[in-house]
N, C-alpha and C positions, 0 to 999 in steps of 0.2 A: 505494501499500500505506499500511495505518494504523500508525505507529508513535508509541510515544511512547518521552521518554527522560527517564531522571532525571537531575536536576539538583542532588538537594539531599534527604534525611530532608524528604520535606512539597512538595517542588519540582518539578517536571516538565513537560514542553513537546510540542508536536507540532505538526506542518507541516501547516496548512489547506489546500494542494493551491489554492492560488487561482488558480483559471481552469482545472483541472486540470493545473498544475504545480508541483514543486517549488521548493522553495526562496525563496519570495517570502514569505508571511506567516507569521510565526510566532506562536502562544499560548501562556501557560504558566497552569498550575494550583499554584494555591500549599495546601492544606493543614493546619491543624489541629485541635485537639482543637473547637473552635466552629464548626469549620463549614469551607467551601471555596472560595477564591477565584479570577474567573480574572482573571488580566491579559488587556487587549483581545481583545476578543471576536472581534474581524476583521470583515468586511461581512456582509451576511444571504446574499449569495451563497452563504460557505462555511459556511455556522447548521448545513447539514446533514454537513459533514465534520467539525464542530464535535463534535454531536451522536453523531456512531457514533464518534471519537477516544475520547470521554468512556465511551461504553458498552462498546468494544474489554477497558476497563479498569474494568467496572464502575460506572461511576458514568453520572449525568446531571446532566442542569441543574435537577432539582429537588433536588437535593440541594447547589445552589451557594447562597452566602448574598450573594455580593458581586462585584458588575462592577468592576475595577480601571481606571480609564482615562486611560493616560498623557495623552493629547489628544482631538476626540472627529473630527477625520480622518476620514472611513468607513473605510478601508481597519484603520482600524483601533478603529473602535465602531458601525462602521455598524449591526451588527446589535441592540444594547443595547435598543431599543424593541420591537422583533419580540418578542424573548428578557424582555422584562417585561410584555410583553399574554398573554404565555401562563404564565409565574412571575411574579408582580404582588407577591411576598414577597423579593425581591431588591434588596438594596442599590448604589446607584448611588455610586462616589467618582468624584468629578471636581471639577477646577480650578471656581472662580466666572466667572472668563471663556468659559468654555465652557458653564456649566450650561443657559447660555436658551436655547438653543441645542438642546440635549438635552431638552428641553419643547417647544419651538417649531423645528421642522427645516427650516421654508422658506428661511428664505434661507441657512443652511448647503447646503441641494438645491439651491437657486438658482445660487448659488456653484457647485459641482461642476457641473451640467449647463453652465455657461458655459464650462468645460474640458475636460466628456468626451461631451457634446451627445449624441447618438441611441444610443452604449455604455454610458449610467448606469447602467440596468436592469442589462444583461447583466453588468457589473462589478459593483457594489453591490447589486441588490436592493432590496427595501422597507428606507424608513427614516424610521420610524415614531417618533411623540413619546413620550417619559419621564416617566411621574406624576409633577411635582413634590416628592411628599410620600416617591417612593423614592430620593432625591440627597440625598447627603453632600457640602458643597459645600468645597473648597478654598482657600485665601490661598498654601501653602505652609509649610512651618515646622512643619508639625503633625506628631504621631505620634499614630498612628490605629490601631485595632484590624479587620484584616478578613479572613476565615476560617481566624480562630481563631490570627493572628499580629500581629505587631507592626511598620510600617513607618514609619520615617522619611519624612517626603515636604519636598521639594527644587519649589521654583519652580525653571523650568531653560527660557525661554522659548528665541528664537531660528530655532530650525523652525515653531512656534505661538507666538502670546502669550497659550494656555491650557494648557502643556504642564507637567506635573509632572513626577518621575522619582520614585521609592518603592524606601525601600533596607530589607530585612531582614537584620537588623545577626546574626541568629540565623542566619542562613545563608552571609552575607559575599554575597551577590547583588544589583545593584540593575536595580532594573528600568526602563529608558531610554526607552522608546519609538524617538522618533528622534531625541533629543538626540544620542545618542553613532554616531550616524550610519546607514550600509547597510555592512555588510560579509558578505560569499557562502565557505564556505570557508579561513577563514582570506585573503581576497585585499585586495584596494582598500578602502581607508577611503571611500567617500562622503559626502558630506553631500546628504541632498536636501532640496531646494529651491523647493518650488512657492510660485508665490502663496495670499495675500496677505501674510504674514505677516515673511515674510526680514526676520531683524536678526542679521547680522555680529556683532557688539559686541555686545548681549546673547548671543548665543550660543557666543560664548568665554568669554565670566562662568559660561556656564551648564557647559561643560564643565570650568571648572575648580571651579568644586560637587561636581560629579560625581568629581571624580578626588578632592575632599578626603575622600571619604566611605572611600579606600581599601579599594576593593569588592574580592573574588578573584574577581568575576563578573560580565561586566554581562552584561545579557538583550535584544536588539536585535529589535523586533520585524519587520524585515528586515536578515542570517537569525539568529534562534539566539543562543546563548552565546559570549562569550568567555572564554576559563578562564584562558588565559595574559598576560600580558605587558599588563594593563589598562594601563599609563601611556602603555606604547610606542600603545597604538592610539585613547588620544585624545588625544595629541600629532601624531597621524598626520591622525586628523580636524579639529583645529584647524590645522596645514599645509595640508590638501588646502581645506579651508573657504575659505582666505585665499586659496591659488592662484586657486581658481576665481571665486571673487567677481573677484580685478584680470582677471582673463582677459575677463570678461562686462566690467567696467567699462571694457577696451581695446575689445570689441568694441562697445562703444557710441558711442564716438570714430570708429568705419573709415566708411567711403562703406557704400551701399546699404541695403536694407530691413529692419525687425527680423526677417522671414522668412529673409532673408541673414544677419545674424548669427548666428541661432536656428541656421539647419545649420552652419554654418560652426564654433561651438561643440559640437555635439553629433558633430561628423564628429569634431575632436578630441577629445572627449574618450572617445571609446568606440574609435580608434586606440589612449587609451593603455589602456583596458583589455584591449583585445585580445591587445595586449603583453605582458601580465602575467599571462595566465591565458589558458585555453579557452574555442572559441566558446559553448557552450553556462553556462559559468558567468557570459562577457557580457554573453548573454540575459537572463540573469537579473536584473542587475542593472538592464536596461533597464525591464523590468516592476517591479522588488520595487521601485524608485525614484522610479519617477513622473519617468524620467530625462526623457521632451518635457518635464514644466514645469519644467526645471531654469535654463534661461533664463532665462524669462519673472518666476522667481519673484528674481531675481538685480536682473536689470533693473530691476525696480519695485523695488526696495530704494536701488538708486542712484537711479531719478530721483528717488523723493520723497525724499534729499539732498537730492540739486541745488534742488530745490523750495525745501527748507525752508532755503538759502541764502538762496537771492534773495527768496523772504517778507521 
């Protein structure tokens, strides 16, 4: 069932029902006098749901002036090129490190294909290029106008080297992509840690950056708004990130193969989730957070650090 929830005047969101399941990917729509912006439009596999959700509330992609991307991972931005091909007047807001991969997504698709293999098309659908002329390229630290609203921009790496977050001070809402973690229905605050860009130190700094905004609401792509105890949410994320990183580091010193280490880590984390929530919510985390990619991302992080020390 398609439904739109209002967060504030001119700010609403809905569930993209990724793979036909709720609580996986959320999408925000921000409207002002000068237009409409979509924050993280999701993958092309969810584009039909995106358009149907907009239509249910008397909107369409034809009225959209901006796509605002926290980062270019396919679950957040995979539909961008397809949308631009159909609606070439839309402007796309993206960090400078991600911009070139929108213009030529071949390396992005190649990297994702190594992770997802034959499931690529089923999961994400088409990944089309974005015309360079359509881009508004950011470094972080700017204030931009998009969809008739004013957003403060912060560079927030850690999950991805090209991640930015956006703060609409008028509403008190910070759109934080994956930097503020995965949290379904007020449950465990899980750091999504897929390869290749995980950097724990930078991520902890980015959490502090978001905290400094003193936002009243965090909007998470996975999944939806955090509207109370924002500082506590961010502290839980920082604690859980450090704990996950420590568990993976310990696993690298254990006997066995990487497959053994990965399986042990995943079993331990899923047991923790199941101890805190019903099975259906635990399963939502499994797909919303790219759970199967968590150990490889942190293992790569630790191995890069060790290699740098030895160089």
